[in-house]
N, C-alpha and C positions, 0 to 999 in steps of 0.2 A: 359037295363040290361040282361046279359045273361040268357038263360033259363035254368032250371034244366034238367039235362041229367040222366035219371034214370040208364042207363048202366054204365056211369062212376062213379057213386056213390058219386059225390061230387056236391052238389047243387050249381047252379049258376056258374059252371065252364064249359068252352068249353072242348069238347072232344079233347083229344090229341093223338099224334102218337102211345103213349104207350096203349092208350085204344083201339085203332084200332088193334094193334098187338095182344092184349090179346083177344080180341073178335074173331079174324080171326084165332087165334091159330098159328101165324107165328112170325118170329123175326121182330124187328123194321127195320132192314135193308131191309127185304123183302118188307115192306110197302114202304119204302122210294123208292125202285126200281119200285114198280108199281105206285106211284105218279109221277115218273120220266120217265115212259114208257121205262124202260130199256127192252131189248128183252130177258134177261136172267131169265125170271119168267114162270114157267109154266101156260097155259092158264086157268086151273081150278082154280090155286091159285090166279091169277090175277082177275077172276071174283068173288072169295070169298071176297077178300080184298076190291074190289070196291063196292061190295054190303054192306059191313060193313062200309065203309066210306060214303056212301049214308044213311044208317040208323042213323049212329051216327051224321050226318051233319058235319062231320069233314073237316076243311078247311085249308090246310097247310099254314104255314107262308110263304109269298113270299121270304122274304130275307133268311130264313133258307133253303128254296127250292133251291134259286139260289145257295147257298154255297154247298148243298148236289150234285147239279148237275153239279158243277164245271164249271159255266157260266163265264169262263174267256175271251171266244171268240177265243180260241187257239185250234188247232187241232195239235197233236204231230206225226211225222213220226219217228218210231224208227227203226233202221236199224243196220246190221252188215253185209255189203257187200263190198268186195274188189274192185268192179268195180265202179269207180266214175261216169263214162258215165250212166251205170244203174241207179244210185241213182238220178243223175240230171234228167234224163227222168221221173223217177217216181215222182219227185217234181213237175215237169211241169204239170203232169197229175192231181195231187192233187190240185194244184193251179188253174187249169181250172175248177175243180168243185166248188172251193171256192168263185170264183169270184162272187160278188153281194151278198154273204150270210152274210157279216159282220164278217167272221170269218178269221183268219190269221193262217199261217202254221209256226211251229216251229220244227226244226229238232234235233234229238238227236242220234248221232252216238254211238255205244257201242261195246264191245267185249264180245261174249257169253262164252269165256273161263275165264272171269274175275270172280275171287270168290266174288266179290262185285256186281255182275251183277244185281241181284234183288234189292238190296239196292239202286243202282244208279237209276234204272228205277222207283221205288217207290219214291224217292226223287224228280226226274224229273216231274212225274205225280201230286204229292202233291203240289210242289212249284209252278208250273204253273197253278194248278186247271183246268186241260184240259178238253175241252168238250168231247174229245175222242181221240182215237190213231188208227193210220194205220200202219201196219207192213208188209213189204216184207220179202221174205226169207233172212236170215234164222231164224230171231228171231220169226217170225211167227209160225215157227215149234216148238218152246219151250214151252212145256206144264206149266212149272213152271212159265214163264211170263204170261201165259193166267190165271193161278190160281190167281196170284197176282192182275191182272187187275180186275177180277171177285171181288176179296175180297175188292178192292178199289172202286168197283161200278163205274169202268171207262168203257164207251162203246169203242168197238174196231171192226175194221175188218182185217182179215188175208188175205194175198195173198200167195198161196201156190201152189205147182204143183198137189196136190190131195186134195180132200176135208178131212178136219180136224175138222169140226165145224158145226154148224147150218147154213143154206144157208144164212140167213141174216148178218152173221158174216164172210163170205167167198168170195173171187174172186179166182176160180179154174182154173189153166192155162194149164191143160192137157198136161204136158210137154213129156210124154211118145210117144204121137202121132207125134209130131215134130222129136223127135230122131228116131223114126222108118222110117219116110220119108227120113232122112238123109241117113240112111243104105241102103234103097231101091235105092236111086239115085246113091251112089256109086257103088252098086252091078250091077245095070243097065249100068254103065259106064264101067263094065268088071274088076272092082278092085276085088282082092281076099286076097291080103296082105293088111289089113286095120289096121292102128293103132288107138287107142283110148286113149284119154287124159281126165281123168275124173277131177271132183272138189273135193273139201274137203268133208270128211265124215260128217261133222257137217251140210252140206246142203242136205236135203231130195231130192232137185232137182237133185244132182248129182247121187244118187241112181236110181230115177225114169228115168233121161235120159240114164243113162247107160244101164238099163234094156230094154228100149224101142229099143235102138240100137241093142243090142244082140239079143233080140228076133227077130228082123226084119232080122237080118244077119242068124240066125238059120233057119227061115222059108225059106231061100234060100240055105241052105246047105253049109253056109260059116262060119267055125269056126274062133274063134278069137284066135290067137297064144298068149299065156300068155306073151310072151315077148314083144308083141305089146300093152300091157295094162299098161298104165302109171298114176300115181296119181299126179294130179296137185293141184293148189290152187286158180283157177279162176283169175289168174293174169297173165299179160304180161310176167313178168319174169319166171313164172313157165311154161309158154308155150315156152320160149326159152330153158329152161332146158330140158324140154320133147322132143322138137325137136331135140335136139343134141343127147340126148340119144338113140331114136328111130332111127335116120338116122345114127348113128355110128354102128348099127348091121351089121353082116356080109351080111344078107339078109334084108335090110330096108323094110319098107312098101312103097307102091305105093301111099297110100292115107292116110290122117290122119283126123279123126273126133274129134274135141275138144268140150267139153260140155259148153264153152262161147267163145265170140268173142274175148276177150282180149288174151286167150290162143292161139286161132288160129293165131292171128298176130304175136304172140310170136314165133309159128312154123314156119311161114313163115319167119321171121327174122332168124332163126336159119338155115333154108335151104339156104338162100342167104349167110349166113356167111360160109356155106360150099361149096359155089361155084355151087349151084344147080340153075337150071332155072325153074321158076314157070310158068305155071302149067306143062310144059313138063316133068320135072323129079318128080314132088310130087303134087298131088291134095290135097286141104285143104277144110274142110267144118267146120262152126262154128255154134254157137247157140247164138240166142237173136236178131240178126240183129240190132245191134246199129248202129248209124249213120256212125261210121268209117268203117263199113263194105263195103259201097259203095264208100269210098274214098281211100281205099288202092289200091294198084296194085300188082297183078291183083285183081279186084274187087271181094270181098270174097262172096262165096255162103254160105248162112247161114239160119238156121230156125228162122223166124221172130216170136217173141212175141211181141205184141203191148203194150209195157211196159208203154208208157204215157197213153193209153187208161185204162190199168190196175189200174193205180193210180187214174184216174178220176172215174173210176167205184167203187173202194174202198170208195173214198170220198163221192160219191153220196149215197151210202149205209149208210154210217155214219151220213150223214146230214138228211136221210130220216125222222126220227121221228121229227126232229125240223120242218120239212115241212109238217107234218101231214100225212106222207105216211108210210106205214106198210112195211119195208124193206124185210120182208120175201115173200111179194106179188109183188115185183119190177119185172118187166120184163127187166132183163138184157140179152144181147147178150152173148153167150157162148164164152169164150176165146178159140180159136183154133189156134195152132201154124201151120205155112205154110212155106214150103221149098221156098226160093228166090234163083233161080239159076242165077249165075253170071258167071265169068270167071275163078274162082280159082280151078275148078274141071272139068277135061276132060277125055276122054276115056283112059284107061290103055293102055300102049304101048304093 
């Protein structure tokens, strides 16, 4: 027979999650988060709730806890990225980390411009009862999505060019550094008429990479002619469009830096369409260093981001609580972009 619990006020009845919430002066959802080791609880709150749990002798129902923790053995990858190669590399990295964990990956492409974005993501998370979610840019940069996941008590890890969250929920890629290296490289090659092809405004990486590039050019006294500044869409097609627009100018640039590799290869296609010889007539530098960068001709000089490693690191942070590891204390190598010099950029004529 269950013993009387003087605090619950109900003789012979076990303490409930409501009793714990009342004694700890927190919501039932907060108690659930503490029980499930969610990282989104302040440490003093966690200690207070755990003390009440111990005092009341509260034991959560295993079945109810499984439902609350969404133990479906599925990890979601939610993305809105126009580069299929980027997404595939990210998936491979996540799968590397999930191997042997008993968890599987399920992907969910979305459109951040959709009026039903939050409704769609809520449905995905709730239907699949996800263990957690990994988000590369640009979904990772959407604070409304983050608020939704917190409301659903769904663990997540964000991948982004700058820090946007607590360390245990972030993989930071430091894109500014890589773009600055690209600018320095082109300046060192003697280029002064340099074109820039940006990404969509919806991607924070476009702003961060663009700023890194412009900052480094300014340090070397090289202004960017507004006529050489073109907004792309992180797609091959927008790279072709940008290439034709920039190369049709009365005084075209001698070098073009694009904020991803898909657009760089599009620029190279436009140059060939116009009868130019690469890299003699035009130097091109990209960003991400996707596998295709080493396969096109001339081989593309590009800023390398370890995309597969980024996916693995994000998944390892997500799985850390299940493995009894505090993700905030994990020793993760810093993601640092690095310029990979190949044959697509040479000295200015």
